[in-house]
C-alpha positions as CSV (number, residue, x, y, z in Angstrom):
1,M,2.3,-17.3,-7.0
2,H,2.3,-19.3,-10.2
3,A,2.4,-22.6,-8.0
4,Y,-0.1,-21.5,-5.7
5,R,-2.6,-20.8,-8.5
6,D,-1.8,-24.3,-10.1
7,L,-2.2,-25.8,-6.9
8,L,-5.6,-24.0,-6.2
9,S,-6.6,-25.0,-9.7
10,K,-5.9,-29.0,-9.1
11,S,-7.4,-28.9,-5.7
12,R,-10.9,-27.9,-6.5
13,D,-14.0,-29.5,-7.7
14,A,-16.7,-28.8,-10.1
15,M,-18.6,-26.7,-7.4
16,V,-15.3,-24.7,-7.1
17,R,-14.7,-26.0,-3.5
18,I,-11.1,-27.1,-2.2
19,V,-11.4,-30.9,-1.8
20,R,-7.7,-31.8,-2.1
21,N,-4.2,-30.7,-0.5
22,G,-5.7,-28.6,2.1
23,Q,-2.8,-28.4,4.2
24,Q,-0.3,-28.0,1.4
25,I,-2.3,-24.8,0.4
26,E,-2.5,-23.5,3.7
27,E,1.0,-23.8,4.0
28,M,2.0,-22.3,0.8
29,R,-0.6,-19.4,1.3
30,S,0.9,-18.7,5.0
31,D,4.7,-18.4,3.4
32,L,3.4,-16.2,0.4
33,N,1.7,-14.0,3.0
34,R,4.7,-13.8,5.1
35,K,7.0,-13.0,1.8
36,L,4.1,-10.3,0.9
37,G,4.2,-8.8,4.4
38,A,7.9,-8.3,3.9
39,L,7.9,-7.0,0.2
40,S,4.8,-5.0,0.1
41,K,6.5,-1.6,0.8
42,Y,8.6,-2.3,-2.2
43,I,5.5,-3.6,-4.1
44,K,3.8,-0.3,-3.5
45,K,6.6,1.7,-4.6
46,L,7.3,-0.3,-7.8
47,G,4.1,-1.6,-9.1
48,H,0.6,-0.6,-9.7
49,N,-0.8,-1.6,-6.2
50,P,-4.0,-3.0,-8.0
51,Y,-7.6,-3.1,-6.7
52,S,-10.5,-5.2,-8.1
53,S,-14.0,-5.3,-7.7
54,D,-16.9,-7.9,-8.8
55,I,-20.6,-8.5,-8.1
56,G,-20.2,-9.1,-4.6
57,G,-18.7,-5.9,-4.0
58,G,-15.0,-3.9,-3.8
59,P,-13.0,-2.3,-4.3
60,Y,-10.6,-4.9,-2.4
61,P,-6.8,-5.2,-2.9
62,V,-5.6,-7.8,-5.3
63,Y,-2.6,-8.9,-3.4
64,E,-4.4,-9.7,-0.3
65,T,-7.1,-11.1,-1.7
66,A,-5.2,-13.4,-3.7
67,L,-3.7,-14.7,-0.7
68,S,-6.6,-14.8,1.5
69,N,-9.5,-17.6,2.3
70,D,-11.8,-16.0,0.2
71,I,-13.9,-17.6,-2.6
72,L,-12.1,-19.1,-5.3
73,Q,-14.1,-17.1,-7.9
74,R,-12.5,-14.1,-6.4
75,R,-8.9,-15.4,-5.6
76,G,-8.4,-16.6,-9.1
77,P,-8.8,-13.5,-10.7
78,C,-6.7,-11.7,-8.2
79,I,-3.8,-14.0,-8.4
80,D,-3.8,-13.4,-12.1
81,M,-3.9,-9.8,-11.5
82,A,-1.2,-9.8,-8.6
83,L,1.1,-12.0,-11.0
84,Q,0.4,-9.4,-14.2
85,D,1.7,-6.8,-11.5
86,L,4.9,-8.9,-10.4
87,D,5.8,-9.2,-13.9
88,Y,5.5,-5.5,-14.4
89,I,7.8,-4.9,-11.4
90,I,10.1,-7.3,-12.4
91,G,10.5,-5.8,-16.1
92,R,10.9,-2.4,-14.4
93,L,13.5,-3.7,-12.0
94,E,15.4,-5.4,-15.0
95,N,15.6,-2.2,-16.9
96,M,15.9,0.5,-14.1
97,S,19.3,2.3,-14.2
98,E,21.0,2.8,-10.7
99,E,20.1,6.4,-10.5
100,E,16.5,5.5,-10.9
101,F,16.7,2.8,-8.4
102,D,18.5,5.3,-5.7
103,D,15.7,8.0,-6.6
104,I,13.1,5.5,-5.4
105,F,14.5,3.9,-2.4
106,S,16.8,6.4,-1.0
107,P,15.5,8.1,2.2
108,R,14.0,11.5,1.5
109,K,16.2,14.3,1.4
110,H,16.5,16.8,4.2
111,V,14.0,19.7,3.9
112,E,15.8,23.0,4.3
113,I,13.6,25.9,5.8
114,E,14.4,29.3,4.5
115,N,14.9,31.9,6.8
116,V,13.9,35.6,5.8
117,V,15.2,38.5,7.5
118,E,13.1,41.3,7.2
119,N,13.8,45.1,8.5
120,T,10.7,47.0,9.4
121,N,10.8,50.2,11.3
122,G,14.6,49.7,12.0
123,K,13.8,46.0,13.6
124,E,15.0,43.0,12.3
125,T,12.7,40.2,12.6
126,T,13.2,36.5,11.4
127,T,10.1,34.6,10.0
128,N,10.8,31.3,8.6
129,T,8.8,30.5,5.4
130,H,7.5,26.9,6.1
131,K,6.3,26.1,2.7
132,Q,8.8,23.4,2.2
133,Y,8.6,22.0,5.8
134,W,4.7,21.9,5.8
135,G,4.6,20.4,2.3
136,F,6.8,17.6,3.5
137,V,4.6,17.1,6.6
138,V,1.3,16.8,4.6
139,S,2.7,14.8,2.2
140,G,4.0,12.3,4.9
141,L,0.6,12.6,6.9
142,L,-1.4,12.0,3.5
143,G,0.8,8.8,2.8
144,W,0.2,7.5,6.2
145,I,-3.4,7.8,5.9
146,K,-3.6,6.1,2.5
147,D,-1.7,3.2,3.9
148,N,-3.5,3.2,7.4
149,K,-7.1,3.9,6.3
150,I,-9.1,2.1,9.1
151,I,-7.0,3.4,11.8
152,S,-7.0,7.0,10.4
153,G,-10.8,6.6,10.2
154,I,-11.3,5.5,13.8
155,I,-8.9,8.7,14.7
156,V,-11.0,10.8,12.9
157,T,-14.2,9.4,14.2
158,V,-12.8,9.8,18.0
159,I,-11.6,13.5,17.5
160,G,-14.7,14.4,15.5
161,G,-16.9,13.0,18.5
162,L,-14.8,15.1,21.2
163,I,-15.1,18.0,18.8
164,L,-19.0,17.7,18.8
165,S,-19.4,16.8,22.5
166,L,-17.3,20.1,23.4
167,I,-19.5,22.2,20.9
168,I,-23.0,20.6,22.3
């Protein structure tokens, strides 16, 4: 990412346009995007997952914007924020115990559902207290919605439209 930032800086003119090293920049950006795709789930778990905004709008994700074909005035600050977040992640990893590492990256533990046996009028009935289960399901669903905002927005729009068409 440092080399990418330096190459962008050397390749621009006074009007902040890329005028040199276009092919090299595209190859480097493509390589960094592939690496980001492979590492993004770890970056989200360990870093701050920063967003930024400017006079042109926002918020927009820093990593994706830094490696996009957006204007240099937006990419430059995003590259710096991404580098700062990567430094934070490296520092965290260097000082992390094995137990902390396992807590972050181990698969979620199995959720046990407590069975409660009640005795009512001489009959035994079994009820499941689903607090833990539904908490696990809701937390997983909210995590998916957070990671897939566009798809979840489309799903909500379609389902909302179907409900409205049934009501009307």
